[in-house]
N, C-alpha and C positions, 0 to 999 in steps of 0.2 A: 442067889435068892430064888425061892420057889415061886411058882406061878400063883399058888394060893396066897402067899404073902402079898404079892403085887395086887391081886384081886381084892384082898381084904382092905388094903390101903386105898385102892381106887374107889371103893364104896364110900369112903369118908370124904372124898374130895368133891368140891363144887364143880359144876359145869361153868367154865370161865369164858365169858364173852367180852371181856375187857378189851378196849381199843389199843392198849399198849402202856406198860408192858403187858403182853398177852400170854396166852396159855403156852406151856411147854409140854412136850410129850412125857407121859408118866415114866416110860422106860428110861428116858434121859435123866429125869430127876432121881430115879432109883440108882442109876449108874453114878451120878454125882455123889449120892449118899455113900455108896460102896467105896468110892475112891477118895472121899473127902480127907481122911486122915493120912492115907498112904497111897499116893498115886503110883500104881503099878510097880510096887516094890522099891520105890525110891526112898521110903521112910519120911516123905514130906507131902504136905498138901500142895496142890498147885498154887494156892494162895500165898504160900511162903517160900516157894523156890525162886532162885534168881532167874531173871529174864535172860541172863547171859549163859545160863546152864545148858548143857546138851539136852536135858530133859525138856525144858521149855522150848528151846529152838525146834525140837522135833514136834511138839504140839503145834507151834505156830506154822511150821512148814506143812504139816499134815492138814491143817484147816484150810490153808491156801490151796493145796493140791486137790482136796476134796471139792472145794467150791469150783475150782477150774473145771474139774471133770463133770460135775453135775450141771453146771450152767453152760458149759461150752465156751470157756474164755480162752481166746487165742494168745499165743506168746507175745504178740505185739501190744498186749494190754498188761499193765501191772495190777496186782491185787494188794490193797493196803488195808490194815486194821488200825483205825485211828480213833481218837477221842473227840469229844465235843458234840456228839450227836449229829443228826441230820442238819440241825440248825446251824452248826458251825460251817457246813458246806455252802450255806447261802452266802457266806463271806469268802470262804476259801476258793470256791470255784471262780468267781470273777477276778479275784486277786491273781490267779494263776492263768486264766484262759482269755481274759479280755485283751483285745488288740487295739492299739491307738486309733481313734476315730471310727471304730466299728462297734455298733450297738449290740447289746444282748437282746434278742427277741424272746419275749415271754408269752407263753400260752397260759392265760390267767383263768384258773378254774376253781379257786377257793382260798381258804385261809392259809394253806401252806405255800401257795404261790404268792399270796399277799405278803407273807413274811420274807420270801425271797426278793420281792420287789422293794420291800422296805429297806433291805440291805443295799440293793442297787441304787436306791435313792441317795445313798450317802456318798456318791461320787462316781458311779459307773454309768456310762451312756447306755440307755436301754429304750426299748420300744415294746408296747403291748401289741403283739401280733394278732391276738384274738382274746375275747373275754365274754363270759356269759353272766357277768355280775348283775346286769339289769334283770335277769331271770332268776336271781338268787342261786345261781350256780346249779340249777336243777337239771342241767344237761351240759354236755361238752360241746365245744365249738364244732361246727360243721366245716368240711373242707373248704367250701366256697366263702366262708367267713374269715379265713385266715389270711393275713397280709404280712408276709415276711419282708424284712428289709433286703435291699439288693445285696448288701455285703455285711452280714452279721458276724460277730465274734463267735457266737453259738446260739442255739435255741434251748431255752429252759422249759421243761415240762414236768409235771407231777403225774405219774402214771396212774395213781389211785389216790382219790381224795377222801380221806378217812372221815371227815366231818360232814361233807356234803353227800357222800355215798355214791360217787361216780368213779368210773374207771375206763381208761382208754383201752379199746380192743384193737384198733388199727391206728398206729401213730402216723402223723403226716410226714411226707417225704421232705427232707431238708437239703437234699443234694450234697454238695461239698461242705456245707456248714455243719459243724459237729452238733449232734443232739445230746444234750445233758439231761439225764433223767433222775428225778427224785423217786426212787423205788422203795422208800422206807416201809411202805405197807403192803407191797405185793411182790417183792423180790422172791424168787424161788417158789412162787405159787403157780407158775405156768412157764412153758418154754419161751425163750426169747432168742433173738439173733443178736448177740453182743456186737457183732461187726457193724450194726446199724447205729451204734451209739459212740460218741466220743468219750463220754464219762457217765458212769452210773454211781449213785451213792445211796446208801440205805442204813438207817439205824437198825440194829439187829433185833430190837426188842419186840418185834411183831411176828416175824416168820423165821428168824435165824437163831435166836437165842435170847439172852437177857439184855437189859440195858447196860450201857457203859462202853460198847464198842460200835463203831460205824465202819461199814464196809465201803471202800471206794474201789471201783474198777475204772482205770483211766488208760486211754491210749498213750503209749509212752512218748510219742512225738509231741502230743499236746502238752504234756508236763514240761516240755522244754520252752514253752512260750513265756514262762514266768520270768520276771526280772530277778536277776540273781541277788539284788539288794532287798528283796522281800525278807521279812523275818524268817530265819532258818526253819523254824517249826511249822511255818505256814506254806512252805514249798512242797509240792508233791514229790519233786525230785529228791528231796532229803529222805523221805520215807521209802521211796523206791530203792535208792542206793543202800539204805540200811535195813531193808526187808522188814519194815514196820517196827524196828527195834532201835530207832535213834535215841529214844528215851524209854523209860519204863512204860510198857504198854498195859492195857487193861487185861492182864494175864488170865484171870479166871474167866472173864467174859469170852475171850478168844477160845479158851479150852471148851466152854459150853457150846460155842458155835460149832466147833469140830464135832462134838457129840450129836448135835442136832443134824448136821450134815450126814453123819453116819446113819441116823434114823431115817432121813429123807431117802437115802440110798436103799435102805431096807424096805421102804414103802413102794418101791418100783421107780425110784428116781423122780425127777420133776414131772414126767408124764403121769406117773401114778398119783402124785400129789394133785395135779390138775384134775384128774378124774374124780378124786375125792372132793375137791373144792367145788367142782361143777355140781355134784350131787347134793352137797350141803346147801348151796345157794338156791338150786332149783326147788328143793323142799321148802325152804323158808319163803321164797317169793310166791310159790304156789299157794302156800297157806295164807299169805297176805291177800292175794287176789281172790281166794275162795271165801273171804270173810264178808262179802256183800257190802264192803265199804267201812266195816268196823275198824279194820286196819287199812291204812292207805300209804303207799310209797309215793312221795312227791317227785321222784326222779324219773325222767323220760326213760322208757324201756331200753333203748339202745345204749344208754349211758350208765346203766345200773352196775354197781360194783358187786363182785363176788366175794370181796373181802369185808366190806362194811355195809350192812343193809340198814338203811334208815327208814323209819315209818312213823306214822302217827296212829294213835289208838283212841277209840271212843266215838268215831264217826258213824255214819250210817247212810245207806242209799236213800236219796230223796229227802233227806232232812238236814237242815243246817245245825251245826253244833258250835256253841260259843267256845272261843279259845280257852277261856278259863275252865270250862267244863272238861274239855279234852285234857288239859293239863292235870286236872284232878284225877281223871281216869288213868293217865299215864303214871302219875305218882303212885297210885295204888297198884298198877301193874308192876312197877319196879319193886315195890315193897313185897308183894306176894311172890313175885318171881324169886327174889333173894331168899325169902323164907323157904321156898321149894328147892333151894340149892342152885338157882340159875342166876349167876352174878354178872354185873357189868352191862345191864340192858339200858340204862338211861342214855339219852343222846348227849352230845357235847353241850356244855353250858351256854355256848353262844347261839345255839339254834333250837335247843329243846327237843321234844319228841323222844323217840326211842332209837337206839342204835345197837345192832348186834354184829359183833366182829367175828368173822369166820376164818381166822388165820389157820395156817397149815395144821397146827397141833389140836385144833378144835375137832372133836370127833363127830362122825355122823350120829352116834348115839346121843351126844349132847344136843344136836339140832333136833333130833326126834323128840327128846324130852321137852325142849323149848316149844316146839310146834304143838305138842300135845297140851302143854300148859296154855298156849295161846287159844286153842280151841275151847278149852274149859273156861278160861277167863271170859271169852266172848259169850259163851252160853249163859253164864251167870249174870250177864249184863245185856242180853239180847235186846 
């Protein structure tokens, strides 16, 4: 496919700031289109080939190896491609990792940890080690506020909170207690030391690919904690043994994950992606801060997310603005932004305001277009 064709198609595409499923790289979408009817001479689409075929086994293995290489996943960790979304892991993790009489410690930082707590409430001993709920989750817990149990089964953390717009930059030390991280919205956005975690899970639909597949990175010894009488499909050891092919996997989603990982590699790997993400976040936060209060981010500076930037619109320095007036301005902002090809800017329905998601595939060009729109929108309502 010629560069001119790609450019022509790109001109017709919206700038996508949706919180998930999120933007995919244009080159990946073009590659999918090229291979859709005939995957590399097989005469079949990935959507119709057997998951037991050599062709799909090679796709599955290549995606795993590419993820291992980019993220730096040691051999003592298994990589799994599962179904059920990140939300399934709120149930599956405690089923596999809880030890008798030892609670799960939770760092409660927003709606997604609340959902994890909701599943723990159904029968797992647990303890809230820290929470900023009284402050509407506008910041993350400070180190001196965290109270871990003497002997926990594991510690649960959500590394990036999509709704509240917060992100951990330095995770608390948990010693010998395994750290379980929900990285659904920031996996592969910055380098991590996998060895600091017992288990990582992430729905792919924000930074790794389309919806339908969940990546789980689990230390092999922890997978052996599970009672062998657990339902077979809900045991990590089942999927480890069968290399994620115990039953029919989300084959097409795994294929796309592999393509996205190839794209990440072409962008300089995760260090290159991190550099791009830092630049995008800085541009957007600087625009908010330079607005004289017209735009305002409610999140404490040290807790601000580089993946999901939340803000209110319609305020002003030195003057009070009624909530209903701000909501009217924000509704108009979203309407005009969408008309300008800037989609996905409204905040989550539970909190309102605006939210701009800056996942890996969102380009700097997209953020430049958004910040230009923001300045124009402000000027017309000075």
